[in-house]
ZAMARGU-4260 file (C-alpha; in steps of 0.2 Angstrom, whole numbers, plus 5000, padded with zeros to 4 digits):
<rodrens>
0) 5458/5258/5093 | 5470/5245/5086 | 5481/5250/5072 | 5484/5236/5060 | 5497/5234/5047
5) 5504/5219/5037 | 5520/5208/5039 | 5527/5197/5025 | 5535/5181/5029 | 5542/5168/5017
10) 5545/5149/5023 | 5547/5133/5012 | 5541/5142/4996 | 5525/5147/5005 | 5522/5165/5006
15) 5513/5169/5022 | 5506/5185/5028 | 5502/5190/5046 | 5497/5202/5054 | 5504/5214/5068
20) 5496/5223/5083 | 5505/5239/5093 | 5523/5230/5084 | 5518/5212/5091 | 5515/5197/5080
25) 5498/5189/5082 | 5501/5171/5084 | 5488/5159/5078 | 5487/5141/5069 | 5480/5146/5051
30) 5468/5130/5046 | 5455/5128/5034 | 5443/5116/5044 | 5434/5103/5032 | 5416/5106/5031
35) 5417/5125/5034 | 5410/5138/5020 | 5422/5146/5010 | 5419/5162/5000 | 5425/5161/4982
40) 5430/5180/4977 | 5424/5178/4959 | 5408/5182/4951 | 5412/5167/4938 | 5400/5152/4946
45) 5409/5142/4933 | 5425/5142/4944 | 5415/5133/4959 | 5415/5116/4953 | 5436/5118/4949
50) 5439/5126/4966 | 5428/5111/4975 | 5436/5097/4966 | 5454/5105/4968 | 5450/5107/4988
55) 5443/5086/4988 | 5425/5094/4989 | 5427/5095/5008 | 5421/5114/5007 | 5403/5122/5005
60) 5410/5135/4991 | 5399/5150/4987 | 5404/5164/4976 | 5405/5183/4979 | 5392/5185/4966
65) 5380/5174/4974 | 5381/5185/4989 | 5380/5202/4979 | 5397/5208/4983 | 5404/5220/4972
70) 5420/5217/4963 | 5436/5228/4968 | 5447/5236/4955 | 5461/5225/4952 | 5476/5239/4954
75) 5490/5228/4959 | 5505/5225/4947 | 5508/5206/4951 | 5497/5190/4954 | 5499/5188/4973
80) 5496/5207/4974 | 5480/5205/4966 | 5474/5189/4973 | 5477/5196/4990 | 5467/5210/4985
85) 5452/5202/4981 | 5452/5190/4995 | 5454/5202/5008 | 5440/5212/4999 | 5427/5197/4999
90) 5432/5192/5017 | 5428/5210/5023 | 5414/5212/5016 | 5406/5194/5019 | 5413/5192/5037
95) 5418/5174/5030 | 5435/5166/5025 | 5437/5171/5007 | 5448/5162/4994 | 5454/5172/4977
100) 5465/5167/4963 | 5474/5178/4949 | 5481/5168/4936 | 5488/5172/4918 | 5500/5170/4905
105) 5517/5177/4904 | 5528/5178/4887 | 5545/5177/4889 | 5548/5187/4872 | 5536/5201/4878
110) 5544/5205/4894 | 5531/5195/4904 | 5517/5203/4895 | 5501/5200/4895 | 5505/5194/4915
115) 5491/5202/4926 | 5483/5209/4911 | 5478/5194/4903 | 5460/5194/4905 | 5460/5211/4897
120) 5469/5206/4881 | 5453/5199/4878 | 5442/5214/4880 | 5425/5217/4888 | 5418/5202/4879
125) 5432/5191/4886 | 5435/5186/4867 | 5451/5174/4870 | 5453/5171/4851 | 5457/5189/4850
130) 5468/5187/4864 | 5478/5175/4858 | 5478/5183/4840 | 5484/5199/4850 | 5499/5188/4856
135) 5506/5182/4840 | 5504/5200/4832 | 5515/5208/4848 | 5527/5193/4843 | 5529/5197/4824
140) 5530/5216/4831 | 5546/5212/4840 | 5552/5198/4828 | 5556/5186/4840 | 5557/5168/4839
145) 5559/5164/4857 | 5541/5154/4860 | 5545/5152/4880 | 5530/5156/4890 | 5523/5152/4907
150) 5506/5151/4918 | 5506/5159/4935 | 5492/5156/4948 | 5492/5164/4963 | 5479/5159/4978
155) 5476/5168/4993 | 5464/5164/5008 | 5460/5179/5020 | 5451/5179/5036 | 5440/5193/5039
160) 5451/5208/5047 | 5464/5196/5050 | 5479/5187/5043 | 5480/5179/5025 | 5489/5166/5016
165) 5496/5169/4998 | 5504/5154/4986 | 5511/5154/4969 | 5511/5140/4956 | 5520/5142/4939
170) 5521/5131/4924 | 5533/5133/4911 | 5531/5129/4893 | 5530/5135/4874 | 5518/5144/4863
175) 5513/5137/4847 | 5503/5145/4832 | 5490/5143/4825 | 5480/5138/4842 | 5476/5120/4843
180) 5462/5112/4852 | 5446/5115/4858 | 5447/5110/4876 | 5451/5122/4890 | 5449/5140/4891
185) 5459/5157/4890 | 5476/5154/4881 | 5476/5135/4884 | 5476/5132/4863 | 5492/5141/4863
190) 5501/5133/4877 | 5512/5118/4876 | 5517/5112/4894 | 5533/5108/4898 | 5538/5089/4895
195) 5522/5087/4883 | 5518/5088/4865 | 5500/5095/4865 | 5493/5110/4870 | 5482/5113/4885
200) 5467/5115/4873 | 5472/5096/4867 | 5476/5087/4882 | 5463/5078/4892 | 5455/5089/4905
205) 5459/5079/4920 | 5478/5076/4915 | 5478/5095/4912 | 5470/5099/4928 | 5483/5088/4937
210) 5497/5097/4931 | 5492/5115/4928 | 5498/5131/4937 | 5484/5131/4947 | 5485/5113/4954
215) 5502/5118/4958 | 5497/5132/4968 | 5482/5122/4978 | 5495/5109/4982 | 5504/5123/4991
220) 5488/5130/4998 | 5484/5112/5006 | 5501/5110/5012 | 5499/5127/5021 | 5483/5128/5028
225) 5473/5110/5027 | 5479/5095/5039
</rodrens>
């Protein structure tokens, strides 16, 4: 029986995971072939149109929820770790190439919180009005006027029982209170991206999608895996 362990390699700002068998790196050209099916490691069908659009509409995307795959417990402490965990889980259970993302808001004055707990701050009902209020309350508690923040998106593509590629995109900006705009989702109404004077909740969705942390991560993913 082969014993597998992971090897972390970094090049050109792209994080690549390969696998070692009995001490030797298994060489392979990792590519996403247009027209192939990808399992999106999510139970949110609303993410599928965005994923398809970011991948140029060249892939057949099905969700883990549609395949009745269980959701893994997100036990990692970084966005990269959780994205890799979810992609690996979906790939190994489905036997197909899987794509996962993990993203969230980090606030400088809160030492990077909520970070990987961004969704959990919204509670079981995913109430992001509550989450945004919590951000404001925490800033009041620490008595900080520092409004610097950033969104992070980590994307992982995993092959069944094989290698995985992980990339990360980050977009810096400032927080504003009260929240502004009804577009977008999550913490978008709080966040003004660097170089703009409108929040993600106010910006035209097409513009937001072109400059977002997720768009930056997908650009790296395309550079790594798509010819």
